[in-house]
C-alpha positions in Angstrom: 0.0 0.0 0.0 2.9 2.4 0.8 4.5 1.5 -2.4 1.4 2.3 -4.4 1.1 5.7 -2.6 4.7 6.5 -3.5 4.3 5.6 -7.2 1.0 7.5 -7.5 2.4 10.6 -5.9 5.3 10.6 -8.3 3.1 10.1 -11.3 0.7 12.9 -10.1 3.5 15.4 -9.8 5.1 14.5 -13.1 1.8 14.8 -15.0 1.2 18.2 -13.3 4.6 19.3 -14.5 3.9 18.3 -18.1 0.5 19.9 -18.1 2.1 23.2 -16.9 4.4 23.0 -20.0 1.4 22.6 -22.3 -0.6 25.5 -20.8 0.3 29.1 -21.0 -1.9 31.1 -18.6 -0.1 34.4 -19.2 0.2 35.9 -22.7 4.0 36.4 -23.2 3.4 39.0 -25.9 1.1 40.9 -23.6 3.9 41.1 -21.0 6.4 42.3 -23.7 3.9 45.0 -24.8 3.4 46.1 -21.2 7.2 46.3 -20.7 7.6 48.4 -23.9 5.0 50.8 -22.7 6.0 51.1 -19.1 9.7 50.4 -18.8 11.5 53.6 -17.7 14.7 52.8 -19.7 12.6 52.6 -22.9 10.9 55.9 -22.0 14.2 57.6 -21.5 15.5 56.2 -24.8 12.4 57.5 -26.6 12.8 61.0 -25.1 16.5 61.1 -26.1 15.5 60.3 -29.7 12.8 63.0 -29.6 15.3 65.5 -28.2 17.7 64.8 -31.1 14.9 65.0 -33.6 14.1 68.5 -32.3 17.8 69.4 -32.4 18.1 68.3 -36.1 15.2 70.5 -37.0 17.1 73.6 -36.1 20.5 72.4 -37.4 21.6 74.3 -40.4 19.2 77.2 -39.9 20.5 80.8 -40.4 21.5 82.8 -37.3 19.2 85.6 -36.4 20.0 88.9 -38.3 21.6 91.6 -36.3 19.9 95.0 -35.9 22.1 98.0 -35.2 21.1 101.5 -33.9 23.7 104.2 -33.4 24.5 107.9 -33.5 27.4 108.6 -35.8 29.7 111.6 -35.3 27.7 113.1 -32.5 29.1 116.2 -30.7 30.2 115.7 -27.1 29.3 119.2 -26.0 25.8 118.8 -27.2 25.1 115.1 -27.7 21.5 115.4 -28.9 22.0 118.3 -31.3 22.2 116.7 -34.7 22.6 120.0 -36.6 25.9 121.1 -35.3 27.9 119.1 -37.8 27.0 118.0 -41.3 28.6 114.5 -40.6 26.3 113.8 -37.7 23.8 111.1 -38.5 21.3 108.8 -36.9 22.0 105.3 -38.2 20.0 102.1 -38.4 21.5 99.0 -39.9 21.0 95.3 -40.3 23.4 92.4 -41.0 23.1 88.7 -41.7 25.8 86.0 -41.6 25.6 83.5 -44.4 27.6 80.2 -44.3 29.4 79.1 -47.4 27.3 77.2 -49.8 26.6 73.6 -48.7 27.5 74.0 -45.1 23.9 74.4 -43.8 22.8 71.3 -45.7 25.7 69.2 -44.3 25.0 70.4 -40.7 21.4 69.4 -41.1 22.4 66.0 -42.6 24.8 65.2 -39.8 22.1 66.1 -37.2 19.5 64.1 -38.9 21.8 61.0 -39.2 22.6 61.4 -35.4 18.8 61.4 -34.6 18.3 58.4 -36.9 21.1 56.5 -35.2 19.5 57.2 -31.8 16.1 56.1 -33.2 17.6 52.8 -34.2 19.3 52.5 -30.8 15.9 53.0 -29.2 14.6 50.1 -31.3 17.6 48.0 -30.3 16.7 48.6 -26.6 13.2 47.3 -27.3 14.7 44.1 -28.8 16.9 43.7 -25.8 14.0 44.3 -23.4 12.0 41.5 -25.2 15.0 39.2 -24.7 15.2 40.1 -21.0 11.5 39.4 -20.5 11.8 36.0 -22.4 14.9 35.1 -20.4 13.1 35.8 -17.1 10.1 33.9 -18.4 12.3 30.8 -19.0 14.1 31.1 -15.7 10.8 31.4 -13.8 9.4 28.4 -15.6 12.6 26.4 -14.6 12.3 27.5 -11.0 8.6 26.6 -10.9 9.2 23.2 -12.4 12.1 22.6 -10.0 10.0 23.6 -7.1 7.4 21.1 -8.1 10.0 18.4 -8.4 11.5 19.2 -5.0 8.1 19.2 -3.3 7.4 15.8 -4.9 10.7 14.4 -3.8 10.2 15.7 -0.2 6.8 13.9 -0.1 8.4 10.7 -1.4 11.3 10.9 0.9 8.9 11.3 3.8 7.3 8.1 2.8 10.7 6.4 2.5 11.7 7.7 5.9 8.6 6.2 7.4 9.5 2.9 5.7 13.1 3.1 7.0 12.0 3.9 10.6 9.6 0.9 10.5 12.4 -1.3 9.1 14.9 0.0 11.7 12.4 -0.9 14.6 12.2 -4.4 13.3 16.0 -4.7 12.7 15.7 -4.9 8.8 17.3 -1.5 8.2 20.5 -0.2 9.5 20.7 3.1 11.5 23.1 4.6 8.9 20.5 4.0 6.2 17.9 5.9 8.2 20.3 8.8 8.8 21.2 8.9 5.1 17.5 9.0 4.1 16.9 11.9 6.6 20.0 13.7 5.3 18.6 13.5 1.7 15.3 14.9 3.0 17.2 17.8 4.6 19.0 18.5 1.4 15.7 18.7 -0.5 14.4 21.2 2.0 17.6 23.3 1.6 17.0 23.2 -2.2 13.3 24.1 -1.7 14.2 27.2 0.4 16.8 28.4 -2.3 14.2 27.9 -5.0 11.6 29.9 -3.2 14.1 32.7 -2.8 15.0 32.5 -6.5 11.3 32.6 -7.3 10.9 35.9 -5.3 13.9 37.4 -7.0 12.5 36.6 -10.5 9.2 38.1 -9.4 11.0 41.3 -8.5 12.8 41.2 -11.8 9.5 40.9 -13.7 8.1 43.8 -11.6 11.2 46.0 -12.6 11.0 45.1 -16.3 7.3 45.8 -16.4 7.5 48.8 -14.0 5.0 47.2 -11.7 4.9 47.5 -7.9 7.7 45.5 -6.4 5.4 43.2 -4.5 3.4 42.2 -7.6 3.1 38.4 -7.8 5.1 36.8 -10.7 3.2 35.8 -13.9 2.1 32.2 -14.4 4.5 30.9 -17.0 5.3 27.7 -18.9 8.2 26.7 -21.2 8.4 24.3 -24.1 10.8 23.7 -27.0 9.8 25.3 -30.3 12.0 24.3 -33.2 13.6 26.9 -35.4 12.4 26.5 -39.0 14.8 28.9 -40.7 18.3 28.0 -41.8 21.5 29.9 -40.8 21.6 31.7 -44.2 17.9 32.8 -43.9 18.6 34.0 -40.4 21.6 36.0 -41.6 19.6 37.7 -44.3 16.8 38.4 -41.8 19.4 39.9 -39.3 21.0 42.1 -42.0 17.6 43.4 -42.9 16.2 43.8 -39.4 18.8 44.3 -36.7 18.3 47.8 -35.4 21.9 48.1 -34.1 23.2 47.5 -37.6 21.1 50.4 -39.0 22.2 52.6 -36.1 25.9 52.0 -37.0 25.1 52.7 -40.7 23.6 56.0 -39.6 26.7 56.8 -37.6 28.8 56.1 -40.7 26.7 58.5 -42.8 26.9 61.1 -40.0 30.7 60.8 -40.1 30.7 61.2 -43.9 28.6 64.4 -43.6 30.9 65.6 -40.8 34.0 65.0 -43.0 32.4 66.9 -45.9 31.5 69.7 -43.5 35.1 69.8 -42.2 36.4 70.2 -45.7 34.0 73.0 -46.3 35.4 74.9 -43.3 38.3 75.8 -45.6 35.9 78.2 -47.3 34.9 81.5 -45.7 31.5 82.5 -44.3 30.0 85.8 -45.3 28.3 88.6 -43.4 26.1 91.0 -45.5 25.3 94.4 -43.9 23.3 97.5 -44.8 23.1 100.8 -43.0 20.8 103.8 -43.4 22.0 107.2 -42.1 19.5 110.0 -41.5 21.0 113.4 -41.4 19.5 116.8 -40.3 20.3 120.1 -42.1 23.6 121.6 -40.9 22.8 124.8 -39.0 26.1 126.4 -40.0 25.4 126.1 -43.7 22.1 127.6 -45.0 22.4 125.6 -48.2 22.8 122.3 -46.4 19.8 120.1 -47.0 20.9 117.2 -44.7 21.0 114.6 -47.4 20.5 111.0 -46.1 23.1 108.4 -46.8 23.6 104.6 -46.7 26.3 102.1 -46.7 26.4 98.4 -47.7 29.1 95.9 -47.4 30.2 92.3 -47.1 32.7 90.8 -44.7 34.1 87.3 -44.4 36.5 85.4 -42.2 39.9 84.4 -43.5 40.3 80.6 -43.1 44.1 80.8 -42.6 44.2 78.3 -39.6 44.8 75.3 -41.9 46.2 73.1 -39.2 43.0 73.2 -37.1 40.9 72.5 -40.2 43.1 69.6 -41.3 42.6 68.2 -37.7 38.9 68.5 -38.1 39.0 66.5 -41.4 41.3 63.8 -39.8 38.9 63.5 -36.8 35.9 63.0 -39.1 37.8 60.5 -41.2 38.8 58.5 -38.1 35.1 58.6 -36.9 34.0 57.2 -40.3 36.6 54.4 -40.3 35.6 53.5 -36.8 32.0 53.3 -37.7 32.7 51.2 -40.8 34.9 48.8 -38.7 32.1 48.5 -36.1 29.6 47.6 -38.8 31.8 44.8 -40.1 32.5 43.6 -36.5 28.7 43.5 -35.8 28.1 41.6 -39.0 30.8 39.1 -38.0 29.2 38.7 -34.5 25.8 38.1 -36.1 27.1 35.3 -38.3 29.1 33.7 -35.5 26.2 34.1 -33.0 23.6 32.6 -35.4 25.8 29.6 -36.0 26.5 29.1 -32.3 22.9 29.6 -31.3 21.5 27.1 -33.8 24.0 24.5 -32.6 23.0 25.1 -28.9 19.3 25.0 -29.8 19.8 21.8 -31.6 21.8 20.2 -28.8 19.3 21.2 -26.0 16.3 20.0 -28.1 18.0 16.7 -28.8 18.9 16.3 -25.1 15.4 17.1 -24.0 14.0 14.6 -26.4 16.5 12.0 -25.1 15.5 12.6 -21.6 11.7 12.5 -22.4 11.8 9.3 -24.5 14.7 7.5 -22.8 16.3 8.5 -19.6 13.2 9.6 -17.6 11.2 6.5 -18.4 14.2 4.3 -17.7 14.9 6.0 -14.4 11.2 5.7 -13.4 11.2 2.0 -14.3 14.5 1.4 -12.4 13.0 3.2 -9.3 9.8 1.1 -9.4 11.8 -2.1 -9.8 14.1 -1.4 -6.9 11.1 -0.5 -4.7 9.4 -3.7 -5.6 12.5 -5.7 -4.8 12.9 -3.9 -1.5 9.3 -4.7 -0.5 9.8 -8.4 -0.9 13.1 -8.4 0.9 15.4 -8.7 -2.1 16.9 -5.1 -2.1 18.1 -2.5 0.3 16.7 0.9 1.2 19.8 2.7 -0.1 19.3 1.3 -3.5 15.7 2.7 -3.5 16.9 6.0 -2.2 19.7 6.3 -4.7 17.4 5.5 -7.6 14.9 8.0 -6.3 17.5 10.7 -6.2 18.7 9.7 -9.7 15.2 10.1 -11.0 15.0 13.5 -9.4 18.3 14.6 -11.1 17.2 13.3 -14.5 13.9 15.2 -14.3 15.6 18.3 -13.1 18.1 18.1 -16.0 15.2 17.7 -18.4 13.7 21.0 -17.3 17.1 22.7 -17.4 17.4 21.7 -21.1 14.0 23.2 -21.8 14.9 26.5 -20.1 18.3 26.5 -21.8 16.6 26.1 -25.2 14.1 28.9 -24.5 16.8 31.3 -23.3 18.9 30.5 -26.3 16.0 31.2 -28.6 15.6 34.5 -26.9 19.3 35.2 -27.5 18.9 34.3 -31.2 15.9 36.6 -31.6 17.8 39.5 -30.1 20.8 38.7 -32.3 18.6 38.7 -35.4 16.5 41.7 -34.3 13.2 40.1 -35.2 11.0 37.2 -34.2 12.0 33.9 -35.7 9.8 31.1 -37.0 
């Protein structure tokens, strides 16, 4: 009867674990959408992008014109008498600085490319946030499954301890075997406490990612292996067409090219156009003076003689462009290598999970039941039953680890590609 209770308890817990894998009570995509809306880092990234968009809109605009008001050639002894000298005039003028042709467009282009780069970096942060949510999802599923296994094992070890104590009272079980069984029970309790703490930590992580109150209960999650239908070549093409970080670095390269062109244009002068109108009163010392009004117009420009500083500006922009081009090539290399590595890891974890599902777990269950049957008829010892029970626990635990590893690796692959994969 005790044997039947032990077997039924194990089957019940294992079926509950598998049903949890099949059912998803929380919509993962809904959690990702909530994180994208509420996460403060995403909000800060979005505002940085909007800031640079506004900055780019004023880049390359002309400076405000300068208005000038003055009294020209006024007399010190009578400052407001404008008739004492025929050169005295009241002057109003206006001037406008005009950059050399092409400079304004290049300034605007560089600012727009910087804003575009930050926009793509904002999209990259969204991709990374999705990976973090999926990673936490897989870890929480692993902890939940492990906690179920530990709870099952504790209940089964309690049954074995009762059998051991009964056997010890009749002289059929050694004291060392009883103590060993109790020690394994204590180890399971230690693991259960650690898993409960890990579960709380993951709940806090979810609350932080979704910007919920810190005491919000964790979502109900499940994990299962979903095969990747795309080949490495298809994933590479998808990554090169979708990865936001790649577009961000291309925008940085275009920004550097605009900055280099602008640095070269700095060897040409900027111009300032000016116009002044001078109003003169009739000169009191000359009856024939009519006080004719006058004007002046002119153009001034800087002399770009500081060649060394301008050459340094060009060299700086060229180095920035080479760095951006090298970073693009490096990222493309990392994408190729990462896709190959991720596919290999996904294939290995899926194969191992299948091996454990169809081979090692059933074999370990059969071995445990056989040893328990032998023990009940006096042909085995308690330690053999205990060791087989702990082996079964380890096999089931490893199975769930492979599932979590597969799901986390899939999240890594999606972040590497920058898009959802089939």
